mmCIF file as gemmi writes it, N, C-alpha and C atoms, coordinates in Angstrom:
data_model
loop_
_atom_site.group_PDB
_atom_site.id
_atom_site.type_symbol
_atom_site.label_atom_id
_atom_site.label_alt_id
_atom_site.label_comp_id
_atom_site.label_asym_id
_atom_site.label_entity_id
_atom_site.label_seq_id
_atom_site.pdbx_PDB_ins_code
_atom_site.Cartn_x
_atom_site.Cartn_y
_atom_site.Cartn_z
_atom_site.occupancy
_atom_site.B_iso_or_equiv
_atom_site.pdbx_formal_charge
_atom_site.auth_seq_id
_atom_site.auth_asym_id
_atom_site.pdbx_PDB_model_num
ATOM 1 N N . MET Axp A 1 ? 10.612 -1.055 -40.473 1 0 ? 1 A 1
ATOM 2 C CA . MET Axp A 1 ? 10.384 -2.271 -39.724 1 0 ? 1 A 1
ATOM 3 C C . MET Axp A 1 ? 9.479 -3.197 -40.539 1 0 ? 1 A 1
ATOM 4 N N . THR Axp A 2 ? 9.928 -4.412 -40.763 1 0 ? 2 A 1
ATOM 5 C CA . THR Axp A 2 ? 9.159 -5.387 -41.522 1 0 ? 2 A 1
ATOM 6 C C . THR Axp A 2 ? 8.216 -6.13 -40.592 1 0 ? 2 A 1
ATOM 7 N N . MET Axp A 3 ? 6.97 -6.238 -41.003 1 0 ? 3 A 1
ATOM 8 C CA . MET Axp A 3 ? 5.981 -6.961 -40.209 1 0 ? 3 A 1
ATOM 9 C C . MET Axp A 3 ? 6.115 -8.444 -40.521 1 0 ? 3 A 1
ATOM 10 N N . PRO Axp A 4 ? 6.096 -9.303 -39.479 1 0 ? 4 A 1
ATOM 11 C CA . PRO Axp A 4 ? 6.207 -10.745 -39.737 1 0 ? 4 A 1
ATOM 12 C C . PRO Axp A 4 ? 4.972 -11.266 -40.469 1 0 ? 4 A 1
ATOM 13 N N . THR Axp A 5 ? 5.222 -12.224 -41.34 1 0 ? 5 A 1
ATOM 14 C CA . THR Axp A 5 ? 4.148 -12.901 -42.06 1 0 ? 5 A 1
ATOM 15 C C . THR Axp A 5 ? 4.135 -14.35 -41.619 1 0 ? 5 A 1
ATOM 16 N N . ILE Axp A 6 ? 2.966 -14.846 -41.262 1 0 ? 6 A 1
ATOM 17 C CA . ILE Axp A 6 ? 2.819 -16.24 -40.862 1 0 ? 6 A 1
ATOM 18 C C . ILE Axp A 6 ? 1.679 -16.85 -41.661 1 0 ? 6 A 1
ATOM 19 N N . CYS Axp A 7 ? 1.645 -18.164 -41.68 1 0 ? 7 A 1
ATOM 20 C CA . CYS Axp A 7 ? 0.529 -18.886 -42.285 1 0 ? 7 A 1
ATOM 21 C C . CYS Axp A 7 ? -0.028 -19.852 -41.256 1 0 ? 7 A 1
ATOM 22 N N . LEU Axp A 8 ? -1.321 -20.046 -41.293 1 0 ? 8 A 1
ATOM 23 C CA . LEU Axp A 8 ? -1.978 -21.091 -40.52 1 0 ? 8 A 1
ATOM 24 C C . LEU Axp A 8 ? -2.453 -22.112 -41.54 1 0 ? 8 A 1
ATOM 25 N N . VAL Axp A 9 ? -2.136 -23.377 -41.301 1 0 ? 9 A 1
ATOM 26 C CA . VAL Axp A 9 ? -2.443 -24.448 -42.24 1 0 ? 9 A 1
ATOM 27 C C . VAL Axp A 9 ? -3.357 -25.458 -41.566 1 0 ? 9 A 1
ATOM 28 N N . SER Axp A 10 ? -4.436 -25.816 -42.246 1 0 ? 10 A 1
ATOM 29 C CA . SER Axp A 10 ? -5.348 -26.838 -41.769 1 0 ? 10 A 1
ATOM 30 C C . SER Axp A 10 ? -4.831 -28.199 -42.224 1 0 ? 10 A 1
ATOM 31 N N . ALA Axp A 11 ? -4.679 -29.133 -41.286 1 0 ? 11 A 1
ATOM 32 C CA . ALA Axp A 11 ? -4.161 -30.458 -41.611 1 0 ? 11 A 1
ATOM 33 C C . ALA Axp A 11 ? -4.839 -31.506 -40.722 1 0 ? 11 A 1
ATOM 34 N N . ALA Axp A 12 ? -4.676 -32.751 -41.099 1 0 ? 12 A 1
ATOM 35 C CA . ALA Axp A 12 ? -5.205 -33.871 -40.315 1 0 ? 12 A 1
ATOM 36 C C . ALA Axp A 12 ? -4.038 -34.599 -39.661 1 0 ? 12 A 1
ATOM 37 N N . PRO Axp A 13 ? -4.305 -35.352 -38.601 1 0 ? 13 A 1
ATOM 38 C CA . PRO Axp A 13 ? -3.221 -36.133 -37.992 1 0 ? 13 A 1
ATOM 39 C C . PRO Axp A 13 ? -2.518 -36.996 -39.047 1 0 ? 13 A 1
ATOM 40 N N . GLY Axp A 14 ? -1.197 -36.986 -39.029 1 0 ? 14 A 1
ATOM 41 C CA . GLY Axp A 14 ? -0.409 -37.76 -39.975 1 0 ? 14 A 1
ATOM 42 C C . GLY Axp A 14 ? 0.002 -36.997 -41.216 1 0 ? 14 A 1
ATOM 43 N N . ASP Axp A 15 ? -0.635 -35.842 -41.478 1 0 ? 15 A 1
ATOM 44 C CA . ASP Axp A 15 ? -0.237 -35.026 -42.627 1 0 ? 15 A 1
ATOM 45 C C . ASP Axp A 15 ? 1.144 -34.434 -42.374 1 0 ? 15 A 1
ATOM 46 N N . VAL Axp A 16 ? 1.881 -34.225 -43.44 1 0 ? 16 A 1
ATOM 47 C CA . VAL Axp A 16 ? 3.207 -33.628 -43.332 1 0 ? 16 A 1
ATOM 48 C C . VAL Axp A 16 ? 3.154 -32.225 -43.931 1 0 ? 16 A 1
ATOM 49 N N . VAL Axp A 17 ? 3.262 -31.24 -43.049 1 0 ? 17 A 1
ATOM 50 C CA . VAL Axp A 17 ? 3.297 -29.843 -43.465 1 0 ? 17 A 1
ATOM 51 C C . VAL Axp A 17 ? 4.402 -29.152 -42.667 1 0 ? 17 A 1
ATOM 52 N N . PRO Axp A 18 ? 4.927 -28.027 -43.162 1 0 ? 18 A 1
ATOM 53 C CA . PRO Axp A 18 ? 5.949 -27.322 -42.397 1 0 ? 18 A 1
ATOM 54 C C . PRO Axp A 18 ? 5.326 -26.667 -41.162 1 0 ? 18 A 1
ATOM 55 N N . GLY Axp A 19 ? 6.168 -26.243 -40.243 1 0 ? 19 A 1
ATOM 56 C CA . GLY Axp A 19 ? 5.692 -25.524 -39.065 1 0 ? 19 A 1
ATOM 57 C C . GLY Axp A 19 ? 5.428 -26.428 -37.881 1 0 ? 19 A 1
ATOM 58 N N . ARG Axp A 20 ? 4.711 -25.878 -36.914 1 0 ? 20 A 1
ATOM 59 C CA . ARG Axp A 20 ? 4.386 -26.612 -35.683 1 0 ? 20 A 1
ATOM 60 C C . ARG Axp A 20 ? 2.899 -26.513 -35.412 1 0 ? 20 A 1
ATOM 61 N N . GLU Axp A 21 ? 2.351 -27.603 -34.903 1 0 ? 21 A 1
ATOM 62 C CA . GLU Axp A 21 ? 0.939 -27.624 -34.532 1 0 ? 21 A 1
ATOM 63 C C . GLU Axp A 21 ? 0.744 -26.662 -33.367 1 0 ? 21 A 1
ATOM 64 N N . LEU Axp A 22 ? -0.376 -25.93 -33.362 1 0 ? 22 A 1
ATOM 65 C CA . LEU Axp A 22 ? -0.595 -24.89 -32.345 1 0 ? 22 A 1
ATOM 66 C C . LEU Axp A 22 ? -0.514 -25.425 -30.92 1 0 ? 22 A 1
ATOM 67 N N . ALA Axp A 23 ? -0.894 -26.68 -30.697 1 0 ? 23 A 1
ATOM 68 C CA . ALA Axp A 23 ? -0.861 -27.244 -29.344 1 0 ? 23 A 1
ATOM 69 C C . ALA Axp A 23 ? 0.543 -27.687 -28.92 1 0 ? 23 A 1
ATOM 70 N N . ASP Axp A 24 ? 1.499 -27.68 -29.834 1 0 ? 24 A 1
ATOM 71 C CA . ASP Axp A 24 ? 2.878 -28.07 -29.529 1 0 ? 24 A 1
ATOM 72 C C . ASP Axp A 24 ? 3.483 -27.023 -28.594 1 0 ? 24 A 1
ATOM 73 N N . PRO Axp A 25 ? 4.032 -27.452 -27.461 1 0 ? 25 A 1
ATOM 74 C CA . PRO Axp A 25 ? 4.629 -26.478 -26.53 1 0 ? 25 A 1
ATOM 75 C C . PRO Axp A 25 ? 5.765 -25.654 -27.14 1 0 ? 25 A 1
ATOM 76 N N . ASP Axp A 26 ? 6.394 -26.159 -28.197 1 0 ? 26 A 1
ATOM 77 C CA . ASP Axp A 26 ? 7.487 -25.434 -28.852 1 0 ? 26 A 1
ATOM 78 C C . ASP Axp A 26 ? 6.995 -24.499 -29.959 1 0 ? 26 A 1
ATOM 79 N N . CYS Axp A 27 ? 5.678 -24.445 -30.169 1 0 ? 27 A 1
ATOM 80 C CA . CYS Axp A 27 ? 5.118 -23.574 -31.2 1 0 ? 27 A 1
ATOM 81 C C . CYS Axp A 27 ? 5.276 -22.115 -30.777 1 0 ? 27 A 1
ATOM 82 N N . ALA Axp A 28 ? 5.71 -21.291 -31.722 1 0 ? 28 A 1
ATOM 83 C CA . ALA Axp A 28 ? 5.834 -19.856 -31.441 1 0 ? 28 A 1
ATOM 84 C C . ALA Axp A 28 ? 4.469 -19.285 -31.061 1 0 ? 28 A 1
ATOM 85 N N . GLU Axp A 29 ? 4.485 -18.26 -30.23 1 0 ? 29 A 1
ATOM 86 C CA . GLU Axp A 29 ? 3.233 -17.633 -29.811 1 0 ? 29 A 1
ATOM 87 C C . GLU Axp A 29 ? 3.144 -16.218 -30.37 1 0 ? 29 A 1
ATOM 88 N N . PHE Axp A 30 ? 1.962 -15.91 -30.866 1 0 ? 30 A 1
ATOM 89 C CA . PHE Axp A 30 ? 1.66 -14.572 -31.355 1 0 ? 30 A 1
ATOM 90 C C . PHE Axp A 30 ? 0.382 -14.127 -30.658 1 0 ? 30 A 1
ATOM 91 N N . PRO Axp A 31 ? 0.512 -13.411 -29.534 1 0 ? 31 A 1
ATOM 92 C CA . PRO Axp A 31 ? -0.671 -13.01 -28.768 1 0 ? 31 A 1
ATOM 93 C C . PRO Axp A 31 ? -1.708 -12.298 -29.633 1 0 ? 31 A 1
ATOM 94 N N . GLY Axp A 32 ? -2.946 -12.72 -29.478 1 0 ? 32 A 1
ATOM 95 C CA . GLY Axp A 32 ? -4.056 -12.118 -30.194 1 0 ? 32 A 1
ATOM 96 C C . GLY Axp A 32 ? -4.305 -12.69 -31.577 1 0 ? 32 A 1
ATOM 97 N N . LEU Axp A 33 ? -3.423 -13.571 -32.055 1 0 ? 33 A 1
ATOM 98 C CA . LEU Axp A 33 ? -3.558 -14.118 -33.409 1 0 ? 33 A 1
ATOM 99 C C . LEU Axp A 33 ? -4.91 -14.795 -33.613 1 0 ? 33 A 1
ATOM 100 N N . MET Axp A 34 ? -5.304 -15.646 -32.694 1 0 ? 34 A 1
ATOM 101 C CA . MET Axp A 34 ? -6.54 -16.412 -32.866 1 0 ? 34 A 1
ATOM 102 C C . MET Axp A 34 ? -7.783 -15.554 -32.657 1 0 ? 34 A 1
ATOM 103 N N . ASP Axp A 35 ? -7.617 -14.335 -32.16 1 0 ? 35 A 1
ATOM 104 C CA . ASP Axp A 35 ? -8.747 -13.424 -31.952 1 0 ? 35 A 1
ATOM 105 C C . ASP Axp A 35 ? -8.957 -12.466 -33.127 1 0 ? 35 A 1
ATOM 106 N N . ARG Axp A 36 ? -8.066 -12.494 -34.098 1 0 ? 36 A 1
ATOM 107 C CA . ARG Axp A 36 ? -8.2 -11.611 -35.264 1 0 ? 36 A 1
ATOM 108 C C . ARG Axp A 36 ? -9.414 -12.019 -36.086 1 0 ? 36 A 1
ATOM 109 N N . ALA Axp A 37 ? -10.133 -11.045 -36.593 1 0 ? 37 A 1
ATOM 110 C CA . ALA Axp A 37 ? -11.371 -11.307 -37.335 1 0 ? 37 A 1
ATOM 111 C C . ALA Axp A 37 ? -11.142 -12.225 -38.536 1 0 ? 37 A 1
ATOM 112 N N . GLU Axp A 38 ? -10.063 -11.991 -39.306 1 0 ? 38 A 1
ATOM 113 C CA . GLU Axp A 38 ? -9.832 -12.808 -40.488 1 0 ? 38 A 1
ATOM 114 C C . GLU Axp A 38 ? -9.485 -14.249 -40.132 1 0 ? 38 A 1
ATOM 115 N N . VAL Axp A 39 ? -8.797 -14.439 -39.007 1 0 ? 39 A 1
ATOM 116 C CA . VAL Axp A 39 ? -8.46 -15.794 -38.56 1 0 ? 39 A 1
ATOM 117 C C . VAL Axp A 39 ? -9.72 -16.511 -38.069 1 0 ? 39 A 1
ATOM 118 N N . LYS Axp A 40 ? -10.534 -15.825 -37.281 1 0 ? 40 A 1
ATOM 119 C CA . LYS Axp A 40 ? -11.789 -16.425 -36.811 1 0 ? 40 A 1
ATOM 120 C C . LYS Axp A 40 ? -12.683 -16.819 -37.982 1 0 ? 40 A 1
ATOM 121 N N . ALA Axp A 41 ? -12.778 -15.947 -38.991 1 0 ? 41 A 1
ATOM 122 C CA . ALA Axp A 41 ? -13.609 -16.243 -40.162 1 0 ? 41 A 1
ATOM 123 C C . ALA Axp A 41 ? -13.065 -17.451 -40.919 1 0 ? 41 A 1
ATOM 124 N N . TRP Axp A 42 ? -11.754 -17.536 -41.069 1 0 ? 42 A 1
ATOM 125 C CA . TRP Axp A 42 ? -11.145 -18.67 -41.761 1 0 ? 42 A 1
ATOM 126 C C . TRP Axp A 42 ? -11.393 -19.966 -40.999 1 0 ? 42 A 1
ATOM 127 N N . LEU Axp A 43 ? -11.187 -19.946 -39.677 1 0 ? 43 A 1
ATOM 128 C CA . LEU Axp A 43 ? -11.414 -21.145 -38.865 1 0 ? 43 A 1
ATOM 129 C C . LEU Axp A 43 ? -12.867 -21.615 -38.993 1 0 ? 43 A 1
ATOM 130 N N . GLN Axp A 44 ? -13.785 -20.685 -38.982 1 0 ? 44 A 1
ATOM 131 C CA . GLN Axp A 44 ? -15.198 -21.038 -39.134 1 0 ? 44 A 1
ATOM 132 C C . GLN Axp A 44 ? -15.457 -21.61 -40.532 1 0 ? 44 A 1
ATOM 133 N N . ALA Axp A 45 ? -14.855 -21.013 -41.55 1 0 ? 45 A 1
ATOM 134 C CA . ALA Axp A 45 ? -15.069 -21.464 -42.932 1 0 ? 45 A 1
ATOM 135 C C . ALA Axp A 45 ? -14.571 -22.887 -43.164 1 0 ? 45 A 1
ATOM 136 N N . ILE Axp A 46 ? -13.477 -23.272 -42.479 1 0 ? 46 A 1
ATOM 137 C CA . ILE Axp A 46 ? -12.953 -24.633 -42.659 1 0 ? 46 A 1
ATOM 138 C C . ILE Axp A 46 ? -13.577 -25.619 -41.688 1 0 ? 46 A 1
ATOM 139 N N . GLY Axp A 47 ? -14.435 -25.114 -40.786 1 0 ? 47 A 1
ATOM 140 C CA . GLY Axp A 47 ? -15.117 -25.993 -39.836 1 0 ? 47 A 1
ATOM 141 C C . GLY Axp A 47 ? -14.259 -26.436 -38.672 1 0 ? 47 A 1
ATOM 142 N N . TYR Axp A 48 ? -13.239 -25.638 -38.345 1 0 ? 48 A 1
ATOM 143 C CA . TYR Axp A 48 ? -12.345 -25.999 -37.241 1 0 ? 48 A 1
ATOM 144 C C . TYR Axp A 48 ? -13.005 -25.774 -35.9 1 0 ? 48 A 1
ATOM 145 N N . GLY Axp A 49 ? -12.827 -26.747 -35.019 1 0 ? 49 A 1
ATOM 146 C CA . GLY Axp A 49 ? -13.229 -26.62 -33.624 1 0 ? 49 A 1
ATOM 147 C C . GLY Axp A 49 ? -12.087 -27.138 -32.769 1 0 ? 49 A 1
ATOM 148 N N . PRO Axp A 50 ? -11.752 -26.481 -31.673 1 0 ? 50 A 1
ATOM 149 C CA . PRO Axp A 50 ? -10.595 -26.893 -30.872 1 0 ? 50 A 1
ATOM 150 C C . PRO Axp A 50 ? -10.723 -28.301 -30.296 1 0 ? 50 A 1
ATOM 151 N N . ASP Axp A 51 ? -11.917 -28.849 -30.241 1 0 ? 51 A 1
ATOM 152 C CA . ASP Axp A 51 ? -12.097 -30.192 -29.701 1 0 ? 51 A 1
ATOM 153 C C . ASP Axp A 51 ? -12.097 -31.267 -30.783 1 0 ? 51 A 1
ATOM 154 N N . ASP Axp A 52 ? -11.922 -30.873 -32.042 1 0 ? 52 A 1
ATOM 155 C CA . ASP Axp A 52 ? -11.929 -31.821 -33.156 1 0 ? 52 A 1
ATOM 156 C C . ASP Axp A 52 ? -10.556 -32.469 -33.279 1 0 ? 52 A 1
ATOM 157 N N . GLU Axp A 53 ? -10.467 -33.756 -32.948 1 0 ? 53 A 1
ATOM 158 C CA . GLU Axp A 53 ? -9.181 -34.457 -32.981 1 0 ? 53 A 1
ATOM 159 C C . GLU Axp A 53 ? -8.685 -34.729 -34.4 1 0 ? 53 A 1
ATOM 160 N N . ASN Axp A 54 ? -9.552 -34.582 -35.394 1 0 ? 54 A 1
ATOM 161 C CA . ASN Axp A 54 ? -9.167 -34.866 -36.772 1 0 ? 54 A 1
ATOM 162 C C . ASN Axp A 54 ? -8.772 -33.611 -37.543 1 0 ? 54 A 1
ATOM 163 N N . GLU Axp A 55 ? -8.733 -32.491 -36.874 1 0 ? 55 A 1
ATOM 164 C CA . GLU Axp A 55 ? -8.388 -31.22 -37.525 1 0 ? 55 A 1
ATOM 165 C C . GLU Axp A 55 ? -7.313 -30.534 -36.695 1 0 ? 55 A 1
ATOM 166 N N . LEU Axp A 56 ? -6.16 -30.319 -37.298 1 0 ? 56 A 1
ATOM 167 C CA . LEU Axp A 56 ? -5.05 -29.651 -36.629 1 0 ? 56 A 1
ATOM 168 C C . LEU Axp A 56 ? -4.732 -28.365 -37.374 1 0 ? 56 A 1
ATOM 169 N N . ILE Axp A 57 ? -4.25 -27.38 -36.648 1 0 ? 57 A 1
ATOM 170 C CA . ILE Axp A 57 ? -3.822 -26.124 -37.261 1 0 ? 57 A 1
ATOM 171 C C . ILE Axp A 57 ? -2.326 -25.973 -36.999 1 0 ? 57 A 1
ATOM 172 N N . TYR Axp A 58 ? -1.574 -25.816 -38.079 1 0 ? 58 A 1
ATOM 173 C CA . TYR Axp A 58 ? -0.135 -25.63 -37.988 1 0 ? 58 A 1
ATOM 174 C C . TYR Axp A 58 ? 0.205 -24.165 -38.217 1 0 ? 58 A 1
ATOM 175 N N . LEU Axp A 59 ? 1.17 -23.68 -37.46 1 0 ? 59 A 1
ATOM 176 C CA . LEU Axp A 59 ? 1.679 -22.323 -37.599 1 0 ? 59 A 1
ATOM 177 C C . LEU Axp A 59 ? 2.983 -22.398 -38.378 1 0 ? 59 A 1
ATOM 178 N N . VAL Axp A 60 ? 3.033 -21.685 -39.475 1 0 ? 60 A 1
ATOM 179 C CA . VAL Axp A 60 ? 4.227 -21.667 -40.322 1 0 ? 60 A 1
ATOM 180 C C . VAL Axp A 60 ? 4.768 -20.237 -40.313 1 0 ? 60 A 1
ATOM 181 N N . THR Axp A 61 ? 6.004 -20.087 -39.875 1 0 ? 61 A 1
ATOM 182 C CA . THR Axp A 61 ? 6.64 -18.771 -39.847 1 0 ? 61 A 1
ATOM 183 C C . THR Axp A 61 ? 7.655 -18.685 -40.98 1 0 ? 61 A 1
ATOM 184 N N . GLU Axp A 62 ? 8.203 -17.519 -41.159 1 0 ? 62 A 1
ATOM 185 C CA . GLU Axp A 62 ? 9.221 -17.322 -42.195 1 0 ? 62 A 1
ATOM 186 C C . GLU Axp A 62 ? 10.468 -18.154 -41.919 1 0 ? 62 A 1
ATOM 187 N N . ASP Axp A 63 ? 10.643 -18.612 -40.675 1 0 ? 63 A 1
ATOM 188 C CA . ASP Axp A 63 ? 11.813 -19.418 -40.309 1 0 ? 63 A 1
ATOM 189 C C . ASP Axp A 63 ? 11.632 -20.898 -40.611 1 0 ? 63 A 1
ATOM 190 N N . ASP Axp A 64 ? 10.395 -21.329 -40.917 1 0 ? 64 A 1
ATOM 191 C CA . ASP Axp A 64 ? 10.145 -22.748 -41.171 1 0 ? 64 A 1
ATOM 192 C C . ASP Axp A 64 ? 10.535 -23.111 -42.598 1 0 ? 64 A 1
ATOM 193 N N . PRO Axp A 65 ? 11.36 -24.161 -42.736 1 0 ? 65 A 1
ATOM 194 C CA . PRO Axp A 65 ? 11.748 -24.568 -44.094 1 0 ? 65 A 1
ATOM 195 C C . PRO Axp A 65 ? 10.592 -25.269 -44.81 1 0 ? 65 A 1
ATOM 196 N N . GLY Axp A 66 ? 10.611 -25.207 -46.097 1 0 ? 66 A 1
ATOM 197 C CA . GLY Axp A 66 ? 9.597 -25.902 -46.881 1 0 ? 66 A 1
ATOM 198 C C . GLY Axp A 66 ? 8.425 -25.009 -47.23 1 0 ? 66 A 1
ATOM 199 N N . THR Axp A 67 ? 7.602 -25.504 -48.11 1 0 ? 67 A 1
ATOM 200 C CA . THR Axp A 67 ? 6.418 -24.776 -48.529 1 0 ? 67 A 1
ATOM 201 C C . THR Axp A 67 ? 5.179 -25.584 -48.175 1 0 ? 67 A 1
ATOM 202 N N . ILE Axp A 68 ? 4.059 -24.925 -48.179 1 0 ? 68 A 1
ATOM 203 C CA . ILE Axp A 68 ? 2.798 -25.597 -47.879 1 0 ? 68 A 1
ATOM 204 C C . ILE Axp A 68 ? 2.432 -26.449 -49.097 1 0 ? 68 A 1
ATOM 205 N N . PRO Axp A 69 ? 2.248 -27.751 -48.891 1 0 ? 69 A 1
ATOM 206 C CA . PRO Axp A 69 ? 1.912 -28.622 -50.022 1 0 ? 69 A 1
ATOM 207 C C . PRO Axp A 69 ? 0.567 -28.244 -50.648 1 0 ? 69 A 1
ATOM 208 N N . ALA Axp A 70 ? 0.438 -28.502 -51.933 1 0 ? 70 A 1
ATOM 209 C CA . ALA Axp A 70 ? -0.813 -28.23 -52.65 1 0 ? 70 A 1
ATOM 210 C C . ALA Axp A 70 ? -1.955 -29.007 -51.993 1 0 ? 70 A 1
ATOM 211 N N . GLY Axp A 71 ? -3.118 -28.396 -51.989 1 0 ? 71 A 1
ATOM 212 C CA . GLY Axp A 71 ? -4.308 -29.063 -51.487 1 0 ? 71 A 1
ATOM 213 C C . GLY Axp A 71 ? -4.65 -28.773 -50.038 1 0 ? 71 A 1
ATOM 214 N N . PHE Axp A 72 ? -3.757 -28.1 -49.317 1 0 ? 72 A 1
ATOM 215 C CA . PHE Axp A 72 ? -4.027 -27.771 -47.925 1 0 ? 72 A 1
ATOM 216 C C . PHE Axp A 72 ? -4.654 -26.381 -47.824 1 0 ? 72 A 1
ATOM 217 N N . GLU Axp A 73 ? -5.713 -26.265 -47.031 1 0 ? 73 A 1
ATOM 218 C CA . GLU Axp A 73 ? -6.318 -24.961 -46.766 1 0 ? 73 A 1
ATOM 219 C C . GLU Axp A 73 ? -5.376 -24.176 -45.863 1 0 ? 73 A 1
ATOM 220 N N . TYR Axp A 74 ? -5.171 -22.897 -46.164 1 0 ? 74 A 1
ATOM 221 C CA . TYR Axp A 74 ? -4.327 -22.068 -45.288 1 0 ? 74 A 1
ATOM 222 C C . TYR Axp A 74 ? -4.721 -20.608 -45.434 1 0 ? 74 A 1
ATOM 223 N N . ILE Axp A 75 ? -4.266 -19.838 -44.452 1 0 ? 75 A 1
ATOM 224 C CA . ILE Axp A 75 ? -4.459 -18.391 -44.47 1 0 ? 75 A 1
ATOM 225 C C . ILE Axp A 75 ? -3.111 -17.756 -44.167 1 0 ? 75 A 1
ATOM 226 N N . THR Axp A 76 ? -2.809 -16.67 -44.867 1 0 ? 76 A 1
ATOM 227 C CA . THR Axp A 76 ? -1.6 -15.901 -44.62 1 0 ? 76 A 1
ATOM 228 C C . THR Axp A 76 ? -1.998 -14.652 -43.845 1 0 ? 76 A 1
ATOM 229 N N . VAL Axp A 77 ? -1.24 -14.375 -42.777 1 0 ? 77 A 1
ATOM 230 C CA . VAL Axp A 77 ? -1.546 -13.237 -41.913 1 0 ? 77 A 1
ATOM 231 C C . VAL Axp A 77 ? -0.284 -12.39 -41.749 1 0 ? 77 A 1
ATOM 232 N N . VAL Axp A 78 ? -0.41 -11.103 -41.985 1 0 ? 78 A 1
ATOM 233 C CA . VAL Axp A 78 ? 0.685 -10.166 -41.736 1 0 ? 78 A 1
ATOM 234 C C . VAL Axp A 78 ? 0.413 -9.561 -40.365 1 0 ? 78 A 1
ATOM 235 N N . LEU Axp A 79 ? 1.35 -9.726 -39.463 1 0 ? 79 A 1
ATOM 236 C CA . LEU Axp A 79 ? 1.168 -9.246 -38.083 1 0 ? 79 A 1
ATOM 237 C C . LEU Axp A 79 ? 1.668 -7.83 -37.901 1 0 ? 79 A 1
């Protein structure tokens, strides 16, 4: 059984990155993802806060076409 691999990408409003913004109702859900220690540490390191309107987190799955553009902070997580 292959474990899914996803990426979380830090972006600003208007940036073009693959995937879906976490607040998008059509965004895939992975229960417990945001509670994982490595994800929490990454969010803290990039200064993300859920109330920050200038910081968006995109979820990129293996089904999303395209690659993460250079210069964007991201974390890869194997579920």
